[in-house]
SELUM-316973 format. One record per residue: x, y negated, z of N, C-alpha, C, CB in turn; residue number from 1. Coordinates in pm, 1 decimal, always signed. Glycine has a CB too. Layout:
<nodes>
[node [X,Y,Z],[X,Y,Z],[X,Y,Z],[X,Y,Z],NUM]
...
</nodes>
This chain:
<nodes>
[node [+9464.8,-11253.5,+8971.3],[+9388.8,-11215.8,+9088.2],[+9241.7,-11203.0,+9048.5],[+9407.6,-11319.1,+9202.7],1]
[node [+9182.6,-11096.0,+9092.0],[+9042.4,-11071.9,+9061.3],[+8955.4,-11139.3,+9166.4],[+9012.5,-10920.4,+9054.4],2]
[node [+8849.9,-11205.8,+9120.8],[+8762.0,-11275.0,+9214.8],[+8616.7,-11230.9,+9204.4],[+8770.5,-11423.1,+9192.6],3]
[node [+8578.4,-11173.1,+9091.4],[+8441.5,-11128.3,+9071.7],[+8418.4,-10998.1,+9147.9],[+8411.1,-11109.8,+8921.3],4]
[node [+8309.0,-10989.9,+9221.6],[+8282.5,-10873.8,+9307.5],[+8269.9,-10744.3,+9227.3],[+8155.2,-10896.5,+9388.2],5]
[node [+8201.4,-10747.8,+9115.0],[+8183.6,-10627.2,+9034.4],[+8315.8,-10581.7,+8973.7],[+8080.8,-10651.6,+8923.7],6]
[node [+8397.0,-10676.2,+8931.6],[+8528.0,-10643.3,+8876.0],[+8617.8,-10582.9,+8983.4],[+8594.0,-10768.3,+8815.3],7]
[node [+8611.3,-10635.0,+9103.2],[+8689.4,-10579.3,+9214.2],[+8645.0,-10437.0,+9243.4],[+8675.3,-10666.6,+9340.5],8]
[node [+8515.8,-10411.5,+9237.9],[+8464.8,-10275.9,+9259.5],[+8519.0,-10178.7,+9154.7],[+8311.4,-10275.9,+9256.7],9]
[node [+8521.5,-10223.4,+9028.7],[+8577.8,-10139.0,+8922.4],[+8727.0,-10117.1,+8945.5],[+8554.1,-10203.0,+8783.3],10]
[node [+8797.3,-10220.3,+8989.4],[+8940.6,-10208.1,+9018.1],[+8965.1,-10105.1,+9128.6],[+8999.5,-10345.1,+9059.0],11]
[node [+8884.4,-10110.2,+9233.3],[+8899.9,-10014.6,+9343.3],[+8872.0,-9872.4,+9297.1],[+8806.8,-10050.8,+9459.2],12]
[node [+8769.0,-9854.0,+9215.8],[+8738.7,-9720.5,+9162.7],[+8852.4,-9670.2,+9075.5],[+8607.7,-9722.4,+9082.1],13]
[node [+8904.5,-9757.9,+8991.9],[+9013.8,-9719.7,+8904.0],[+9139.1,-9681.8,+8981.8],[+9044.9,-9832.3,+8808.2],14]
[node [+9179.1,-9765.4,+9074.8],[+9302.2,-9737.1,+9148.5],[+9288.5,-9611.6,+9234.4],[+9339.8,-9856.3,+9236.1],15]
[node [+9172.0,-9589.7,+9293.5],[+9150.2,-9466.1,+9369.1],[+9160.6,-9344.4,+9278.2],[+9013.1,-9468.6,+9438.1],16]
[node [+9102.0,-9353.9,+9159.8],[+9107.6,-9243.4,+9064.7],[+9250.7,-9219.6,+9016.7],[+9015.7,-9271.2,+8945.2],17]
[node [+9325.3,-9326.8,+8995.3],[+9463.5,-9312.7,+8949.0],[+9551.9,-9246.4,+9054.4],[+9520.7,-9449.3,+8911.9],18]
[node [+9533.7,-9283.1,+9179.4],[+9611.8,-9219.3,+9286.7],[+9574.6,-9071.5,+9297.0],[+9587.6,-9290.9,+9423.1],19]
[node [+9446.5,-9041.0,+9284.4],[+9402.8,-8901.8,+9288.7],[+9462.0,-8823.6,+9171.4],[+9248.9,-8893.4,+9286.6],20]
[node [+9464.6,-8885.0,+9054.1],[+9524.5,-8819.5,+8937.7],[+9673.3,-8794.6,+8960.4],[+9503.6,-8904.6,+8811.3],21]
[node [+9742.1,-8891.0,+9018.1],[+9885.8,-8875.5,+9045.9],[+9908.2,-8759.4,+9142.2],[+9945.2,-9006.5,+9104.8],22]
[node [+9825.1,-8750.5,+9245.6],[+9839.3,-8643.5,+9343.7],[+9808.9,-8506.6,+9283.9],[+9748.3,-8669.2,+9462.0],23]
[node [+9731.3,-8502.6,+9177.7],[+9700.7,-8377.0,+9109.2],[+9803.6,-8340.4,+9003.9],[+9565.3,-8385.4,+9045.3],24]
[node [+9901.4,-8426.1,+8982.8],[+10009.0,-8393.6,+8891.0],[+10006.9,-8466.3,+8758.3],[+10007.2,-8251.4,+8865.4],25]
[node [+9910.6,-8552.2,+8736.5],[+9908.5,-8631.3,+8613.5],[+10018.2,-8736.5,+8620.8],[+9769.3,-8697.8,+8591.4],26]
[node [+10064.6,-8779.6,+8505.7],[+10169.7,-8880.1,+8502.1],[+10121.7,-9004.1,+8427.5],[+10296.4,-8823.5,+8436.4],27]
[node [+10211.5,-9097.2,+8405.8],[+10175.7,-9229.4,+8355.1],[+10099.0,-9224.9,+8222.4],[+10300.4,-9312.0,+8338.0],28]
[node [+10139.7,-9136.9,+8131.6],[+10074.3,-9132.4,+8001.2],[+9927.1,-9093.2,+8014.5],[+10146.9,-9034.0,+7909.0],29]
[node [+9900.3,-8990.6,+8095.6],[+9762.1,-8946.5,+8114.7],[+9679.7,-9051.6,+8188.3],[+9758.8,-8814.5,+8191.5],30]
[node [+9741.1,-9118.1,+8284.2],[+9668.7,-9222.0,+8357.7],[+9638.4,-9340.4,+8266.7],[+9749.6,-9268.3,+8480.3],31]
[node [+9729.3,-9371.8,+8176.3],[+9706.0,-9481.4,+8082.6],[+9591.7,-9446.9,+7987.4],[+9834.4,-9512.8,+8003.2],32]
[node [+9583.7,-9321.8,+7944.5],[+9474.0,-9278.4,+7857.8],[+9341.6,-9289.4,+7933.1],[+9496.7,-9132.9,+7808.3],33]
[node [+9340.6,-9248.2,+8059.4],[+9219.9,-9260.4,+8141.4],[+9177.6,-9406.6,+8153.1],[+9243.2,-9200.2,+8281.5],34]
[node [+9274.1,-9493.4,+8179.7],[+9245.4,-9636.1,+8192.0],[+9188.6,-9691.6,+8061.8],[+9371.9,-9713.1,+8231.3],35]
[node [+9247.9,-9654.0,+7948.8],[+9198.3,-9702.2,+7819.7],[+9053.5,-9658.7,+7796.2],[+9287.8,-9650.9,+7705.8],36]
[node [+9021.1,-9535.1,+7831.2],[+8884.7,-9486.9,+7815.6],[+8787.3,-9559.9,+7906.1],[+8878.6,-9339.3,+7843.2],37]
[node [+8828.8,-9584.7,+8029.6],[+8744.1,-9656.2,+8124.7],[+8715.4,-9797.8,+8075.4],[+8810.6,-9660.7,+8263.3],38]
[node [+8819.0,-9865.6,+8029.6],[+8802.9,-10002.6,+7980.8],[+8718.6,-10006.5,+7853.9],[+8939.5,-10066.2,+7954.8],39]
[node [+8735.9,-9907.8,+7768.2],[+8655.1,-9901.4,+7646.8],[+8508.2,-9883.4,+7680.5],[+8702.6,-9787.7,+7556.7],40]
[node [+8479.9,-9799.9,+7778.9],[+8340.1,-9780.4,+7817.6],[+8281.4,-9908.7,+7876.4],[+8328.1,-9665.3,+7919.2],41]
[node [+8361.5,-9985.2,+7950.1],[+8313.3,-10113.6,+8001.1],[+8285.6,-10211.0,+7886.9],[+8415.3,-10174.2,+8098.4],42]
[node [+8372.4,-10210.8,+7786.1],[+8351.9,-10300.9,+7672.1],[+8226.2,-10263.7,+7593.2],[+8474.4,-10298.1,+7579.5],43]
[node [+8207.0,-10133.9,+7570.7],[+8091.8,-10089.0,+7492.5],[+7961.7,-10115.2,+7567.4],[+8104.3,-9939.6,+7459.2],44]
[node [+7962.2,-10088.1,+7698.1],[+7839.4,-10105.8,+7775.8],[+7813.7,-10251.7,+7811.7],[+7845.9,-10022.9,+7902.2],45]
[node [+7914.3,-10336.3,+7792.0],[+7905.3,-10478.9,+7826.6],[+7863.4,-10497.0,+7973.2],[+7804.7,-10550.8,+7733.1],46]
[node [+7921.8,-10412.0,+8058.4],[+7890.0,-10415.2,+8200.6],[+7940.3,-10543.2,+8266.6],[+7949.6,-10293.9,+8270.3],47]
[node [+8056.4,-10589.1,+8223.3],[+8110.4,-10715.3,+8274.6],[+8162.7,-10796.2,+8155.4],[+8224.5,-10690.3,+8381.2],48]
[node [+8188.6,-10921.6,+8178.1],[+8233.2,-11012.4,+8072.3],[+8367.7,-10966.8,+8014.5],[+8244.7,-11156.6,+8126.6],49]
[node [+8388.9,-10987.9,+7884.8],[+8514.4,-10944.9,+7821.5],[+8640.3,-11003.2,+7885.8],[+8512.2,-10982.4,+7676.5],50]
[node [+8637.1,-11129.1,+7928.2],[+8756.7,-11186.7,+7990.3],[+8785.7,-11120.7,+8125.3],[+8739.7,-11338.8,+8008.3],51]
[node [+8681.1,-11074.8,+8194.3],[+8702.1,-11002.9,+8320.6],[+8759.2,-10863.7,+8295.4],[+8570.0,-10992.3,+8399.1],52]
[node [+8719.4,-10803.1,+8185.0],[+8775.9,-10672.9,+8148.4],[+8924.0,-10687.8,+8118.0],[+8701.6,-10612.5,+8026.8],53]
[node [+8961.2,-10796.3,+8050.7],[+9103.0,-10820.0,+8022.3],[+9182.7,-10840.0,+8150.4],[+9119.6,-10941.8,+7931.3],54]
[node [+9127.5,-10914.4,+8245.0],[+9194.7,-10933.4,+8375.0],[+9206.5,-10800.8,+8448.2],[+9118.0,-11035.6,+8462.5],55]
[node [+9100.5,-10720.8,+8443.6],[+9101.7,-10589.3,+8506.5],[+9210.0,-10501.5,+8444.6],[+8964.2,-10521.9,+8493.1],56]
[node [+9223.0,-10507.5,+8314.4],[+9326.6,-10429.5,+8245.8],[+9465.7,-10473.7,+8288.7],[+9312.1,-10442.9,+8093.7],57]
[node [+9487.6,-10602.8,+8296.9],[+9618.6,-10654.2,+8338.9],[+9653.0,-10609.1,+8480.0],[+9621.2,-10807.0,+8331.1],58]
[node [+9558.8,-10624.3,+8570.9],[+9583.9,-10588.3,+8711.2],[+9605.1,-10438.3,+8727.6],[+9467.5,-10634.0,+8799.6],59]
[node [+9524.9,-10358.6,+8657.8],[+9536.6,-10213.6,+8670.7],[+9664.0,-10162.9,+8605.8],[+9415.7,-10144.7,+8609.0],60]
[node [+9703.6,-10221.5,+8493.9],[+9830.6,-10183.6,+8430.8],[+9946.4,-10216.4,+8522.5],[+9848.3,-10254.7,+8295.5],61]
[node [+9940.8,-10331.2,+8586.3],[+10044.5,-10367.4,+8683.5],[+10047.6,-10265.0,+8797.5],[+10019.6,-10510.5,+8739.5],62]
[node [+9930.9,-10221.2,+8840.8],[+9920.8,-10122.5,+8948.5],[+9984.2,-9989.4,+8906.7],[+9773.2,-10101.0,+8988.0],63]
[node [+9954.9,-9946.1,+8783.6],[+10007.3,-9817.4,+8736.2],[+10159.4,-9816.8,+8735.2],[+9954.3,-9786.4,+8595.9],64]
[node [+10219.7,-9923.8,+8687.0],[+10364.6,-9925.4,+8668.9],[+10441.7,-9973.0,+8791.2],[+10399.1,-10011.9,+8553.0],65]
[node [+10374.6,-9989.7,+8903.6],[+10442.4,-10020.0,+9028.5],[+10463.8,-9887.5,+9102.1],[+10359.8,-10122.3,+9115.9],66]
[node [+10587.6,-9838.9,+9108.5],[+10611.8,-9706.2,+9166.0],[+10575.7,-9695.1,+9314.0],[+10755.7,-9669.8,+9148.1],67]
[node [+10570.2,-9804.8,+9384.8],[+10538.9,-9797.3,+9527.0],[+10394.4,-9753.9,+9551.7],[+10564.3,-9931.7,+9592.9],68]
[node [+10308.5,-9765.2,+9451.9],[+10169.8,-9723.6,+9469.0],[+10152.6,-9572.0,+9465.6],[+10084.4,-9786.4,+9362.2],69]
[node [+10254.6,-9500.4,+9417.3],[+10241.5,-9356.3,+9401.1],[+10345.1,-9277.7,+9481.3],[+10252.9,-9320.7,+9255.6],70]
[node [+10409.3,-9342.7,+9575.7],[+10504.2,-9271.1,+9660.1],[+10427.8,-9177.3,+9751.2],[+10591.2,-9369.0,+9742.4],71]
[node [+10487.4,-9062.8,+9772.9],[+10424.0,-8966.6,+9861.9],[+10432.2,-9018.4,+10004.5],[+10490.4,-8826.8,+9849.9],72]
[node [+10319.6,-9016.4,+10069.9],[+10315.2,-9059.1,+10208.8],[+10354.2,-8940.4,+10295.7],[+10173.8,-9113.7,+10247.3],73]
[node [+10462.4,-8954.1,+10367.1],[+10504.8,-8846.9,+10455.8],[+10419.4,-8850.3,+10581.4],[+10655.2,-8859.4,+10490.8],74]
[node [+10351.7,-8742.1,+10603.1],[+10267.7,-8733.9,+10721.6],[+10336.6,-8641.7,+10821.2],[+10123.8,-8682.6,+10686.5],75]
[node [+10388.0,-8703.2,+10922.2],[+10455.6,-8623.9,+11022.5],[+10358.5,-8591.1,+11133.8],[+10578.8,-8697.2,+11077.2],76]
[node [+10364.1,-8468.8,+11174.1],[+10276.3,-8426.0,+11281.1],[+10360.0,-8411.3,+11407.6],[+10203.7,-8292.7,+11245.0],77]
[node [+10315.5,-8477.6,+11509.7],[+10387.9,-8471.7,+11636.2],[+10372.8,-8332.5,+11695.4],[+10336.5,-8579.7,+11735.4],78]
[node [+10483.7,-8277.3,+11737.9],[+10475.8,-8146.4,+11803.6],[+10447.4,-8167.7,+11950.5],[+10607.0,-8064.6,+11784.0],79]
[node [+10362.0,-8085.6,+11998.7],[+10323.3,-8095.8,+12138.1],[+10412.8,-8002.0,+12218.8],[+10171.9,-8061.3,+12157.9],80]
[node [+10473.7,-8057.6,+12318.1],[+10560.4,-7977.4,+12404.5],[+10482.0,-7942.7,+12529.7],[+10693.0,-8053.3,+12440.1],81]
[node [+10445.8,-7815.2,+12542.9],[+10366.8,-7772.9,+12656.1],[+10450.3,-7737.1,+12779.1],[+10283.6,-7656.6,+12616.8],82]
[node [+10579.9,-7743.4,+12768.2],[+10662.0,-7702.5,+12881.9],[+10715.0,-7819.9,+12957.2],[+10775.8,-7616.6,+12837.0],83]
</nodes>
């Protein structure tokens, strides 16, 4: 569980980006490459502590491989009956 505010912000940005990538047709391999690049940039910039980056990686990897996070949301539109 993530508790640091900055780490949570990075997690939210990552998961939003991953869902957007999924909706654009990217699959697990491409999303994993994106995640690796994001985490590498955090490590190089030393934006957050290394142990927090490891926790972020664990949580985000768990998010990627949970299929319920990428199910298509069926949006049904109610038909209006004017008669």
